[in-house]
C-alpha positions in Angstrom: -0.1 0.0 0.0 1.2 3.5 -0.8 2.6 5.2 2.3 1.0 8.6 2.6 -1.2 8.7 5.6 1.4 10.1 8.0 1.8 13.2 6.0 -1.9 14.0 6.5 -1.3 14.5 10.1 0.3 17.8 9.3 -2.3 20.7 8.7 -2.8 21.4 5.0 -1.7 25.0 5.5 1.6 23.9 7.0 2.3 21.4 4.2 1.6 24.2 1.7 4.0 26.7 3.4 6.7 24.0 3.6 6.4 23.3 0.0 6.3 26.9 -1.0 9.2 28.0 1.2 11.6 25.2 0.3 10.2 22.7 -2.3 13.5 20.9 -2.8 13.8 20.0 0.9 10.2 19.3 1.1 10.3 16.8 -1.8 13.6 15.2 -0.7 12.2 14.5 2.8 8.9 13.1 1.4 10.7 10.8 -1.0 13.1 9.5 1.6 10.2 8.8 4.0 7.4 7.6 1.8 9.1 6.3 -1.4 8.0 6.7 -5.0 4.5 7.8 -4.3 3.3 10.1 -1.6 0.1 12.1 -1.1 0.0 15.6 0.3 -2.3 18.5 0.8 -0.4 21.4 -0.6 -3.0 23.6 -2.0 -4.1 25.6 1.1 -6.7 25.1 3.7 -9.2 23.0 1.7 -6.6 21.2 -0.4 -7.6 18.0 -2.2 -5.2 15.2 -2.0 -2.1 16.1 -4.2 -0.2 12.9 -5.1 3.4 12.9 -6.2 4.8 10.1 -8.4 8.4 9.2 -9.3 8.3 5.5 -10.4 8.6 5.1 -14.3 5.6 2.8 -14.4 3.4 5.4 -12.7 4.6 8.2 -14.8 3.9 6.2 -18.0 0.2 5.5 -16.9 -0.3 9.2 -16.1 1.2 10.4 -19.4 -0.8 7.9 -21.5 -4.1 8.0 -19.6 -7.0 9.2 -21.9 -7.4 12.9 -21.7 -11.0 12.6 -20.8 -10.0 11.1 -17.5 -7.6 13.8 -16.5 -7.8 17.7 -16.8 -5.7 20.7 -16.1 -8.0 22.2 -13.6 -6.7 25.6 -12.2 -3.0 24.8 -12.3 -2.1 27.0 -15.3 -4.3 30.0 -14.1 -1.4 32.0 -12.7 0.1 32.2 -16.2 -3.1 33.6 -17.8 -2.2 37.4 -17.3 1.2 36.8 -18.8 0.5 34.6 -21.8 -3.2 35.2 -22.5 -6.4 33.2 -22.8 -5.4 31.7 -26.2 -2.0 30.4 -25.1 -1.2 26.7 -25.8 -0.8 26.1 -22.0 -4.3 27.4 -21.3 -6.0 25.1 -23.7 -7.3 21.4 -23.4 -8.7 18.9 -25.8 -9.0 19.7 -29.5 -8.0 23.4 -29.2 -4.8 22.2 -27.5 -4.1 19.6 -30.2 -4.8 22.1 -32.9 -2.2 24.6 -31.5 0.4 22.0 -31.0 0.1 21.0 -34.6 0.5 24.6 -35.7 3.6 25.3 -33.4 5.5 22.0 -33.8 7.0 22.4 -37.3 8.7 25.6 -36.4 10.5 24.2 -33.4 11.6 20.8 -34.5 13.6 19.0 -37.1 15.3 20.6 -40.0 13.9 24.0 -39.1 16.3 24.3 -36.3 19.2 24.3 -38.7 18.1 27.9 -39.8 18.5 29.1 -36.3 21.9 27.7 -35.4 24.3 30.3 -36.9 22.2 33.0 -35.3 22.4 31.5 -31.8 26.2 31.2 -32.2 26.6 34.7 -33.5 24.5 36.2 -30.8 26.6 34.4 -28.2 30.0 35.5 -29.6 28.7 39.1 -29.7 27.6 38.9 -26.0 31.0 37.6 -24.8 33.3 39.5 -27.1 34.4 41.9 -24.3 35.7 39.2 -21.9 39.3 39.5 -20.8 41.6 37.3 -18.8 41.2 37.8 -15.1 37.5 38.9 -15.3 35.2 37.4 -12.7 31.8 36.6 -14.4 28.3 36.0 -12.9 27.2 33.5 -15.6 23.4 33.6 -15.1 22.8 37.2 -16.3 25.1 36.6 -19.3 23.3 33.5 -20.5 19.9 35.2 -19.6 20.8 38.1 -21.9 21.7 35.6 -24.7 18.6 33.6 -24.3 16.3 36.7 -24.6 18.2 37.9 -27.7 17.7 34.4 -29.2 14.0 34.6 -28.7 13.8 38.1 -30.1 15.7 37.2 -33.2 14.7 33.5 -33.8 11.1 33.5 -32.4 9.9 37.0 -32.9 12.1 37.6 -36.0 13.0 41.1 -34.9 16.0 42.7 -36.7 18.1 45.1 -34.5 16.6 48.5 -34.4 14.3 50.7 -32.4 11.5 48.2 -31.9 14.0 45.4 -31.1 15.7 47.6 -28.4 12.3 48.7 -26.9 10.9 45.2 -26.7 14.2 43.8 -25.3 14.2 46.5 -22.6 10.4 46.0 -21.6 10.7 42.2 -21.7 13.8 42.2 -19.7 12.3 44.4 -17.0 9.1 42.3 -16.9 11.0 38.9 -16.8 13.3 40.3 -14.0 10.3 41.5 -12.0 8.3 38.2 -12.1 11.1 36.3 -10.6 10.8 38.3 -7.4 8.8 36.5 -4.8 6.6 39.5 -3.7 5.9 40.6 -7.3 5.1 37.2 -8.5 2.8 36.4 -5.7 0.1 38.5 -7.3 -0.3 36.1 -10.1 -1.2 33.3 -7.7 -3.6 35.4 -5.7 -6.3 37.1 -7.6 -7.3 39.3 -4.8 -4.0 41.1 -5.1 -4.8 41.9 -8.7 -6.0 45.4 -8.1 -5.2 48.2 -10.6 -4.6 51.2 -8.2 -2.5 53.1 -10.8 1.0 52.8 -12.1 2.4 53.2 -8.6 0.6 49.8 -7.5 2.3 46.4 -8.3 -0.6 45.2 -10.5 -1.0 48.7 -12.2 2.8 48.6 -13.1 2.4 45.1 -14.6 -0.7 46.1 -16.7 1.2 49.1 -18.0 4.3 47.0 -18.9 2.2 44.4 -20.5 0.3 47.1 -22.6 3.7 48.5 -23.9 4.9 45.0 -24.8 1.5 44.1 -26.5 1.7 47.3 -28.6 5.2 46.4 -29.8 4.2 42.9 -30.7 1.0 44.0 -32.4 3.0 46.4 -34.6 5.4 43.6 -35.5 2.6 41.2 -36.5 0.9 44.0 -38.5 4.0 44.9 -40.4 4.7 41.1 -41.1 1.2 40.5 -42.4 1.6 43.3 -44.9 4.9 41.9 -46.1 4.4 39.9 -49.3 7.6 38.1 -49.2 8.3 35.5 -46.4 12.1 34.9 -46.5 13.3 35.3 -42.9 12.6 31.7 -41.7 11.9 32.7 -38.1 9.2 31.2 -35.9 6.7 34.2 -36.3 6.9 33.9 -40.0 6.2 30.2 -40.0 3.2 30.8 -37.6 1.8 33.5 -39.9 1.6 31.0 -42.7 0.6 28.0 -40.7 -3.0 26.6 -41.2 -4.9 23.9 -39.4 -6.8 21.0 -41.0 -9.7 23.3 -41.9 -7.5 25.9 -43.6 -7.8 28.3 -40.6 -4.7 30.5 -39.7 -4.0 32.0 -36.3 -5.4 35.3 -35.3 -3.4 38.2 -34.2 -4.4 37.6 -30.5 -3.5 34.0 -30.9 -0.2 34.8 -32.3 0.6 37.2 -29.6 -0.4 34.7 -26.9 1.8 31.9 -28.5 4.8 34.3 -28.8 4.5 35.3 -25.1 4.2 31.6 -24.1 7.4 30.7 -26.0 9.1 33.7 -24.3 7.9 33.0 -20.8 8.6 29.2 -20.9 11.7 29.3 -23.0 13.8 32.2 -21.6 14.5 31.8 -17.9 14.4 28.0 -18.2 17.1 27.7 -20.7 19.2 30.3 -19.0 18.9 28.4 -15.7 19.9 25.1 -17.3 22.9 26.7 -19.0 24.1 28.3 -15.6 24.0 24.8 -14.0 25.8 23.3 -16.9 28.7 25.8 -16.5 28.7 25.1 -12.7 29.0 21.3 -13.1 31.5 21.4 -15.9 34.0 23.5 -14.0 33.4 21.4 -10.8 34.8 18.3 -12.6 38.0 18.8 -14.6 37.8 15.4 -16.3 34.2 16.3 -17.6 35.5 19.7 -18.9 38.6 18.1 -20.4 36.7 15.5 -22.3 34.1 18.1 -23.5 36.8 20.4 -24.8 38.5 17.5 -26.6 35.2 16.7 -28.3 34.4 20.3 -29.2 37.7 20.5 -31.2 36.1 18.1 -33.7 33.1 20.3 -34.4 32.9 23.5 -36.4 29.3 23.9 -37.5 26.1 24.1 -35.4 24.9 20.9 -36.9 28.1 19.1 -35.9 27.9 20.5 -32.4 24.4 19.4 -31.9 25.3 15.8 -32.7 28.3 15.5 -30.2 27.6 12.6 -27.7 29.5 13.9 -24.7 28.0 17.3 -25.1 24.5 15.8 -25.3 25.3 13.7 -22.2 26.5 16.7 -20.2 23.4 18.7 -21.1 21.1 15.9 -20.2 22.8 15.1 -16.9 22.5 18.8 -16.1 18.8 18.7 -16.8 18.5 15.6 -14.6 20.2 16.7 -11.5 18.5 20.1 -11.3 15.7 20.0 -13.8 14.3 23.4 -15.1 11.0 22.6 -13.5 10.5 20.4 -10.4 7.3 18.9 -11.6 5.5 18.1 -14.9 2.0 19.4 -15.7 -0.3 18.3 -12.8 -3.4 16.5 -13.9 -6.7 16.7 -12.0 -8.8 13.5 -11.9 -12.0 14.1 -13.9 -13.2 10.3 -13.9 -12.0 7.6 -11.6 -8.7 6.3 -12.8 -6.2 3.6 -11.7 -2.5 4.2 -11.3 -0.4 1.3 -10.3 -3.4 -0.5 -9.2 -4.7 2.3 -6.8 -7.9 4.1 -7.6 -7.9 7.9 -7.7 -11.2 9.8 -7.4 -12.4 12.9 -9.2 -10.8 16.1 -7.6 -7.6 14.5 -6.7 -4.4 16.0 -8.3 -1.8 13.7 -9.8 1.7 15.2 -10.1 4.6 13.5 -12.2 7.6 14.7 -10.1 10.5 15.4 -12.3 12.9 16.3 -9.4 12.3 13.0 -7.4 12.0 10.8 -10.6 15.4 12.1 -11.7 17.0 11.4 -8.3 15.5 7.9 -7.9 18.4 5.6 -6.9 16.8 2.6 -8.7 17.0 4.5 -12.0 20.1 6.7 -11.4 22.6 5.1 -9.0 24.3 7.7 -6.8 21.8 10.3 -8.0 23.5 13.3 -6.2 26.6 12.8 -8.3 27.0 14.6 -11.7 27.8 11.7 -14.1 27.1 12.4 -17.8 28.2 8.9 -18.7 24.8 7.6 -17.6 23.4 8.9 -20.8 26.0 7.1 -22.8 25.6 3.8 -21.0 21.8 3.7 -21.1 19.0 5.2 -23.1 16.5 6.6 -20.7 12.8 6.1 -21.4 10.6 9.2 -21.5 9.2 8.1 -18.2 12.7 8.0 -16.5 14.0 11.3 -18.0 11.5 13.9 -18.7 12.8 17.3 -18.0 10.4 19.0 -20.3 7.4 17.1 -19.0 5.6 14.3 -21.1 2.6 13.0 -22.8 0.3 15.5 -24.6 1.5 18.3 -22.2 5.2 18.1 -22.9 7.0 21.3 -23.5 6.6 22.4 -27.2 10.0 23.9 -27.3 12.0 21.0 -25.7 14.1 20.3 -28.8 14.8 23.9 -29.4 15.8 24.5 -25.9 18.3 21.6 -25.8 19.6 22.8 -29.2 20.2 26.4 -28.0 21.7 25.0 -24.7 24.4 23.0 -26.7 25.3 25.8 -29.1 25.7 28.5 -26.4 27.6 26.2 -24.1 29.9 25.1 -27.0 30.4 28.6 -28.5 31.6 29.9 -25.0 33.9 27.0 -24.3 35.5 27.1 -27.8 36.3 30.7 -27.2 37.5 30.9 -23.6 38.9 28.9 -20.7 37.1 29.5 -17.4 37.8 28.5 -13.8 35.8 28.7 -10.6 36.1 32.0 -8.9 33.7 31.4 -5.9 35.1 30.4 -2.4 31.9 29.5 -0.6 29.5 26.5 -1.3 27.0 27.0 -4.2 23.5 26.0 -3.4 20.3 25.8 -5.4 18.2 29.1 -5.2 14.7 29.7 -6.4 14.3 32.0 -9.3 10.8 32.3 -10.5 9.7 28.8 -11.5 13.3 27.5 -11.7 16.2 26.9 -9.4 19.6 28.3 -10.2 23.0 28.3 -8.5 23.1 30.8 -5.7 24.4 34.3 -6.3 28.0 33.5 -5.2 28.6 31.3 -8.2 31.3 32.9 -10.3 33.7 31.8 -13.0 36.9 33.6 -13.9 38.3 34.1 -17.4 41.6 32.3 -17.7 42.4 32.6 -21.3 
């Protein structure tokens, strides 16, 4: 029988506060005490049972269960003010399938080859001023690169006034929403009071309006352009049609662009920061990576390097960009691993605990990229971008960008740790990053 009853002895509000205050410690403690499956009440006073799963068999059942048995519920509602009503992550059923089909071609397969040189060029430009002896805070650097990649590759903006204005407004918004006090208003509707530009919600609405005007102007200009030659994501979405021949509206385009921005910016930057940390913690890992990078000169060749791929995947395993995959709310009674779950219960595939499961990953706290060369992990053992019909639409692009940015920097400079105190995971928005004391020094 699943061990979960003891956790119910804690009041729901206390469980909620523990999870919010320190989710990594909370999940580690629960996994050690209760095993692969444990049930909590972490959604406030009247929380329904929220059940976390780590075992591959259970994850597989959740990801493959018929959609009519499971629903999103309210789990995506905090994102609505940012991404809009028509965003992919707000949809279910046929509307969700339609949008995935429209978005997928622009972010997968051969299309990514068009983006590779741009990603490498933007990275070289951002790091061109580095000099030997400089101490670097890596996260802001890779965050700036990631934002520029989205503006150039996704939005298709060329450098100019609109590009600079949108970069400034988006950078300010993205920085603000990672702050705990500012971001709390998205989770508590009662805080969403517009009391003018001096109030937190008023400032958010004003910033969102400025961003929306710039995006609308770009969409309008692109619709009037008779030639489609840029090959960026926006251009492909402008020409995409569903099975009935219907294209996306301007509002739908705006919402998808904001979704790709919100879910693809900070997450990729966080993963890159961890990659630089782990690589420079283990000289043999770095030496093998540098040796492999000597053999690759083009983005396509870099993307195929096996040790680089393993390093990136191990980075995403040990501290995934999100601790959990998309929670599912039980709509109809459903069995997972022989246990019946009733309507209203929330099922959570837990990426963090699944990726640190000793039965799947021996010595899970150790950074060992060779795991991914020795064994091909199933999508129920390794799922840093979620899984099933709710997997991240930009997973392939994010991994591709991660490899190219990492490779470009390592091919240009040699770096060494510059911090003297232990580095710990620190919450930043929906992700966890190395604490602010993490620094690298330019050696050559």
